[in-house]
Structure formats: C-alpha cells, structure tokens
N, C-alpha and C positions, 0 to 999 in steps of 0.2 A: 217361671215368670221373670221377665227381665225388667229391671228398674232403669228407667231412663234418667240420666243425669243432665241437668240443665247447665249450660255454660254461663256462669254469672259474670264472667269477665266483660261481656258486652253491655251489661246493665249497670256499670259503675257511674257515679255522679262526680263531676269535676267541680271542685270548689274554686278554681282559679277565676272563672268568670264572675262569681259572686264576690270574691275579694277585690277584684278590679272595680266592680260597681261601688262597693263600700268605700274604697280608697278614693274614687272620683267624687263621691258625695262628700267625703271628709274635706277634700281640697276645696270644693265649691263652697261649703259653709265657712271654712276658715277665711277664704278670700272675701266673701260677702259680709262677714262680721266685722272686718276691718274697714269696710266702706261705710257702713251704717253708723251715723252719729246721732245721739239723742238730741231732741230739740229743746229739752228743758234746760233752764239756766240753773246751774248748780251753785249753791251758796253754802258758805260756812257760817252758820248762824249761832251766835253766842246765846246762852240762856240769860234771861233777864233777872233771874233770881240769884245768880252768883256772878262774881266778877271773874272774867277770863282775860288773861294778858297774853298777847302775842307780840313778841319783839323780834326784830325791829318792825316799826309800823309807820305807815304813811296815812295821812288823813285827807278825806274829801268831804267838804261840807256843802249842803244845799239849804239856804235859809228860806224863810217864808216868802221873801220877795223874788225867789228863783235866781238868787245870786250864787255863784259857785266860788268856793275857796279851797285852796290846797295847802298842805304843809307836810314837810318831811322831818321825821325825828322830833327834836325839841324846838324847831324854828316856829315862829309865829305864822299864823294863817295869812295868805295873801289872796286877793281876789283875782280870778282869771275868767276868761270867756270859756264857754263850753268846749269850743274847738281846741283849746290849749290843754285840756285835761288828759287826753290820751297820750300826746307826746311827753307830757310831764311824767305820767305814770310809767311809760316805756323807759324813759331815761333813769328813773329811780330803780326800777326792777332790773335794768341792765347792770347797775352798780351792785345791787344786793338781790340776787335771785330768790332768796328765801323771804323776801319782804311781804308782809301782810298789808292790805289796804283796808282801812276802816271807813265806812260810809256813814256819815252823820247827816240824816235828812230830817227836816222839820216835819212833824206829823200832819201839818195842814197843807203840804204841797201835793200836787197831783201825782198819782202813782206813776204816770208815764215818765216823769223826770227821774225817778229812782231807776226805772227800767233802762233809761238811756245810759246811766253809769254802769248798771249791771251788764249791759250789752258790751261796753268797752272791756270790762273785766273778762267776760266770756270769750270775746273775740281774741284777746291776748293771753288767755289762760292765766290770769292773775289770781292770787289767793285773796278773796274779798270777804270781809265780815261786815255785818250791818250792826252798827252800834245801837243799843237800846238803853233806856234808863231803867234802873233797878225797880222791881215791883215793891210797893209799900206793904209791909206786914200789918195786917189789920187784926 
C-alpha cells in the first residue's frame, strides 16, 4: 500500500500582503489624527478653595458694565476696547512665552462675554486661567 505525500509547498500563506495592509492603515490613522482638532475650549481652572499662583501673569477684567480692562505684571489696569485685547495679549506673550493670562469676570455679566475672551485665548493658544473668589468656610 503506497502512501501518497501531499506537496505542502503550494499551500503556504504569505504574510506580506497582510503587513502591507496593516502598514497602510497605520499611516492613514496617523495622518488623520493630526488633522482632527477638538472643538472644546481647554481651560486651566484654579480651585476656588486654595490659592494658586502662576507667575508671570497678565490680567483681563470684564466689569458689570461690560467694560474691558487689561494690565501686565504690577501695572495698574487700563480700559481698552474689545478689539484691542487680542493685540495686547499677543504682544505680551511674544515678550514672555510662558505668560499666564488671568480672566477676572463679574459674575453678573452674560456668559457670551467670557466666551469671547476664551476664544481669543484658544485661537492664539494662550495659557488662560479664570480667577475665582475663595469659597467661604461655613
């Protein structure tokens, strides 16, 4: 009784096509991940129960009358139009790239006014903190 041997050389599986496919998918996801940007505004929010200091710091104020004020370092606040805020912050950050910007907004102003300043910070990739008053211990 003769045993027939099968030639298994013709039945081999080539992994080269599979590795090509995986490599192309990897490249696709790497390229698309750099194009996608999140739509949320990222903020660095300090806790209101403890004092956090970030130096050097520039301040932007919005009072209840929707007046805008800016100040750098220890200088006194000066009133500016809304259109002057972005060029002011750009010049300050150009001098000191590690500058933090603190936003002091009255609690009675419309939320949209705060978002306008947040948009300026997001557009220019500024480091922004929202100033809060400390919580009272009861």
